[in-house]
N, C-alpha and C positions, 0 to 999 in steps of 0.2 A: 429283450428283457420283458417287455409287455407281453410278448407271446408266451414266455415261460410262466409268467404270473397267471396269465389266463388259463394256461393248461393246468396249473396247480389248482386253481380255483374250481376248474371243471372236475378234476380229480377229487377234490374235497366235497363237491356237491353230490357226486355220485354215491348212492346208498352203499354203505359198508357194514357187513356183518360184524366185523371187528370193532368198529366204532360204536355200533349199536349195543355190543355187549359191554364195552368200556363205560358208555354212558348209563347203561342199566346198573352196572356195579357202583358207580359214583352216585347215581340216583338213590340206590338202597342205603349207601353210607349216609347220604344227606337225610334220608327219612329216618334212619335209626337214630341219628343225632337229634333230629327234631322231635321224635317220640320221647328221647331221654330228657330233653329240656322240658317238654310239656309235662311229662311225669314228675320231674323235680318241682316245677312250679305248682302242679296240682297238689302234690304232697305237702308243699309248704303252706298252701292255703288251707287244706283240710286238717292237717295236723302240724301246726307250727311248733317245732321242738323247742325254740327259745322261750316261748311263753309257758311251757310246762315245767321249767326248772324253778322249783319253789325257793331254792337256796338263793337264786338271784334276787328275788323279791325280799327274802328275809335279810339278806346282806344290805340292801338298800335301806330296809326299815331300821336296822341296827345303826347304820351310819347316821340316818335322820335323827333318831332318838339320842344317840351319844353326843351329837354335835348340836342339839337344839339350842343350847345357850351361846353358841359361837356361830352366828349366821355366815360369816365370811369363810371360816373353816368348813362349815357344812356344805357350801356351794363348791368349794375347791375339792373336797373329798368326794362328793358325788360326781363332779366332773371328771376327776381322775378314775373313778370306778367305771364310769360310762365309757371313757377312752380305752381303758383296759378291755372292757367287754367287746367294744367295737374292733379292736386290734385282734382279739381272739377269734372274731367272726371273719376277719380278713377285710374289714371295711374301716378305714381310719378317719372317715368323714362323717361327722354326726348330722350334717345338713344334707347329706346324700338322699336321693329319692328312694334308695333301697335299704337305707339304714333303719334300724328300729328306733322308736321314740320312747324316751323315758320322762314320765311326769310324777312328781311326788307332792303330796298334800299333807299338811298339818292342820287337822280340823278342816275349816272351809278355805284355808289359804294355800295357794299353789306356791310352794317353796322352791321348786326346781323344775325346769323344763329343758329338753335337749336343745330345742331351737324355737325362736319366736315365730318362725314361718309356719309351724304346724299349730293349729288351734287346740283349745282344750279338748280332750278326748274323755267322754264319760261312759262308763259301762252301766248297763241297766240292771244287771245281775252280778254281785261281786263273785269273784273266784271262778269265773266261767269265761271261756274264750268266745267272743262275740264279734260279729261284723258290725262296726260302727261307722257312721258317716260323720266326718268332721270337715267343715268347709266344703269343697267340692270334690273330696277324695274319700274313698273307703279304706278302712283299717281293720286289721284283725287284732283285737285288744282284749287284755285281761287286767283286772284290778284286784289286788289283794290287800286287805286291811290288817293292821297289827292287832293281835287279841289283847294286847296290854296297854296300847296307847291309841292316840287318834291319828296315827300316821297311816297313809294309803299310798300304795304304789301302783302306778298304771304303766304297763309296757305293751307297745303296739308295733305291729310290722305292717308294711304296705300291702294292699290287696293284690291278688294274683294278677289282675289286668295291669296294675301299675308296674308290677315286677316284670310283666311280659314286655311292655313297652320300653322299660328301661334297659332290659337285657338286650332287646333289639337295637335301641338307640346307641348303646354303648359298644355294640359289636361282640357282645359276649357270645352271641349265636353265630353270626357270619364269620367272624375272624377265625375261630378254630377250623371251620370248613375251608376257608380260603387258604389257610396255612397247611392243612393236612392233605387236602385233595390232590395237589401236585405230587406229594410224596407217595400217594396211593395209585397214581396213574401207571407208573412202570411195573409195580407188582401185579397190578390188574392186567395190564397188556401182557406180561409174561405168562400169567396164569392162563388167559384166554388163548394165547398162542399155543401153548403146550396142550391145552384141552382140545384144540382144533387140528392137532396133528393127524389123527386118523381121518378126519374130513378131507385134509390136504392130500393124503395119500390116495384116497378114492378119486379126488379130482385130478391128481397127476396121472393116474393110471388111465382114466377116461380121456384125458387130453392127449396122451401119447398114442391112442389107437388111430390107426389109419381108417379111411372110409370103408374099406372092405372087411375089416376085422370085427366080426360080430360075435366072437366067442365071449363067454361070460367073464366077468371080472375076476381076476385071480385072488384078489384081496377079499377075505371074508372077515369083516371087523366082528369083534365079540361084544361090541357096545350095542345096547338095545335101541339107541337112538339112530344109529346108522344102519342097522340090519335091515329095516324096511326099505331104506333108500337103495341099498345095494341090490336087494331082492327085486325092487321095482325096475332098476336098470337092467338086471339080467333077464327079467321076464320080458321087457321091451326088446332087448337084443334077440332074445329067442323067437319072439313074434315076427320081428323084421327078417331074421334069418329064414324062418319058415316061408314067409311071404316072398322073399327074394328067390328061394329055391323053387317054389311053385311057379313063379314067373319065368325063371330060367327053363324049367322043365317045359312049360307051355310054349315058349318061343323055340326051343330046340325041337320039340315034337312037331310044332307047326312047320318050321323050316325044313325039317327032314321030310315031312309028308308032301311038302310043295315041290321037292325035287322030281318026284315021279311025273306028276302032271306037266311040269315045265319041259321035262325031257321028251315026253310024248308029243307035246305041242310043237317042239322044235323039229322032231322027226316028221310030223305031218305037214308042217309048213314048208320044209325043205323038199319033201316029196311034191307038193303042189307047185312049188316055184320051179322045179325041174320039168314038170309037165306043161306048165303054162308057157304060151308063146306071146302073150300080150305083155309089152314092155312095161305098161303102167301097173298091171297087177304084180309083175315081177319086183317092180319098185316098192310097191306097198308090202309085199311079202318080205323084201329085204328089210324094210323098217321094222317089221313085226319080228324078224329074227334078231335084229339088234336090241329091240326091247326085251326079247326073251333072254338074250345074253346078259343085259343088266339085271333082270330079275334073278337069273340063276346065280350071278355073281353076288348080289345082295343075300340071297339064300345061303350061299357058301360062306359069306363073311358073318352072317348071323350064327351059323353053325360053329365057326371058328371062335367067335366071341363067347358063345355059351360054353364051349369046351375050355377055353382059357379061364373062364371065371368059375367053372365047376370042378377044376383039378382038386382032388381030395386033399383036405388039410393034413392027412396023416401020410400022404405020399412023400417018400424020400426022393430028393433029387439025385441025379447020377452025374458023374464026371463026363463032361462033353468038351470036345475040341471046337471052339467057336470058329476057327479059321476053316477047318475041315467042313463044318456044317454049312458055312457061307459058300464055300467053293461048290458044295454039292447043290445048293439051292440055285446058284447061278447057272449051273449046267442044266437044271430042269427048266429054268425060265429063259434060257437062251433063245428058244424058238419064238417066244412072245416078243422079245427084243428085236430079232431079225424081221419078224413081220412088220414092225413098226419102224424099221430102218434106224434102230438105236444100238450103239455099241456099248458092251458091258466091259468094264475094266476093273480088276481085282488087284489091289496092293495089300499084301498080307504078310504078317510075321508068322513064323512057325510056332506051333505049340502055345496056343492062347486058351488055356483050359478055364472052363466055368463049371459051376454046379447048377443044374437046371433040369426042367422038364422038357424033353425033346420036342413033343408036338407043339407045346406053347412057343418055344423059340423058333421053330420052323414057321409058325403063323406070323411071328414078329418079323423075321427076315423076309418072307414073301411079300408082305404088305408094304414093307419099306421100299423094296426093290421094284414091285409092281407099281406103286405110286410114282416112283422116280421115272420108270419107262412111260407110264401113261401120260405124264405132264411134260415130258421131254420133246422137243421138236425133232422131226426127222433129220438124220445125219449128225446128231449130237451124241455125247458120251455120258454114261452114268458110271461114276467112279465110286467103288465100294473099297473102304479101307478098314483092315482089322489089325489091331496092335495092342501092345501092353502099355499102360500108362500108370506107373506106380503099383498100387494094389488092385487096379481095375483093368478090366478087359474093355477096349474102345472099339466101337463099330460106328463108322460114318458112312453115310450114302449121300453123294452129291450129284445133282442133276443140273441141266441147263434150262430148265423150264422157267415159268414166270415167278416162281417163288410165292411166299405168303407174307402179307404185310405184318409188320411187328405187332400191331394191335390185336391181330387174330391168332398169334402163334400159340397161345394158350387155349383158346376157345376151340381151335380145330381138333383138340383131343376129346371134346365132348361128343357123345354119341349122336349121329345123324346130323351134326353141324358140318356145314360146307361154306367155303368162301363165296360170298354172293356174286363176286366178280369172275368167278371161275366158269369157263365155257365147257369143260370136259364134264361128262356125265359121271355120276358116282353116287354112293349111298351114304358117305359121311361115317363109315364104320372102320376104315382101314387104320387110321391113327388112334382111334379109340382102342382097337385091339392091341396095337403096339403099346399104348400106355398101360393097359391092364396087365400085359405080360411083364413089362419091365417093372412095374410096381410089385408083382408077386415074387419077382427075383431079387427084390432089394436093390434095384438100380435107379438109374435117372435117365430121362430122355429129354432133349432140348431141340428146338428148331432154330437154325440161323440162316445166313445168307452166304453164298459163295462169292467169289471175286467177280464173276460175270453175272451176278444177279439171281442165280438159281437157288434152289432149296438145299440147305445142308441140315441133314437129320443126324443128330449125335446120340448115341445110346451108350451108357456106362453101366457095366455089370461087375459085381464083385469077382475078382480073380481067384481062381481056385489054386491053392498051393498044394504041394505034395502032402503036407500033414494037416491040411484043412478037414475038419470034421464035416460030416454031411448033415446040416441042419435041414429042418422042414422048410418048405417054401413058405413065404410070407402069405398070410391069408388076407 
């Protein structure tokens, strides 16, 4: 439980573009709401509409004049009028901090006031909206006098700062946000998700690429925001493809050029060895010949690897019989196995067709069998098995050698990597060539262990049916 919570917290802390966009949308909503409230408060301060209605003042003057001889009725009528005014404004409490204040004079006598909590408010200039300080507060106030009597009416509203504090304190600002934002999350999430669909398509196509697929992205987005990204990716793929091609050409050319001096060196050393009668010199020349063999084998494997990687992307594979191809290669390698006193055994089903490039498959088979012979002890048997398995062609090569530790079975497919505990000489390219060929043919290769501790190499390739179209090799 704690591990799951920790993982969720880790996922939440990880930066997310979706979350960033959602927060940005909610932030914009909050900003717009804040600006609307601020504009409303500012407008109320600069241009208080209530204080501009002369009919309100005239109505209060008329009530005060008509009920001047009935003080109780006068108070009751003015209170009823103010209550109706407050109800019309949506504020039923005359003592509220946001409610307007009504004060009425007859002569020098204050005959009515909304609340005793508000001190007397006096304008300096009649019939003008002014900011007046009364007590510890500021008010926007206007006083209108009757032209036919001594009645004066003062109507005031709280200042903008007081209104702001009251709006914040009573939740008029935060409450609508708290209520509305959750309902905006899903529409915002949906809109962002729909808007990011082209982005996800580019990401999906990039994620589905294999390490050897350097062709340009097939998706060409019409959106101007995505076009620079796709163009940059395609430009990068083109540069990497050109650089890889140059490296392959350089390695292939160098390997090809090395074959001639190595062959000449071998001929000369063999001639010197035949002419020499000194056993010590003959032993040194034998070591030199063995080193020459290793160098020649490395050059040959480099050429195989470069040919395997450089198969044209436009080359169509051909229908091949894997069982016949393996049988042919075993016949070619029989001499090497006999020289090392290793027996080759083939267990094969008939007609195991695959679609592929012949030279690449030959390199794969040769490297698997050569490795098995190389690491098998004298007198042992290398078993090669070819069969069908569902929709796949299965090729296994089992030897009786020391095998490969499980921890290194993935790393040995890396170029030039060798088991540190291995005593046999080698270049570390054989299994890299196998992996490259299998990947290009859309198959899988895995290393395991036989019953007697030897290495079991398993290759699975797509089985070619009679009606199978001939697709291009995987790049």
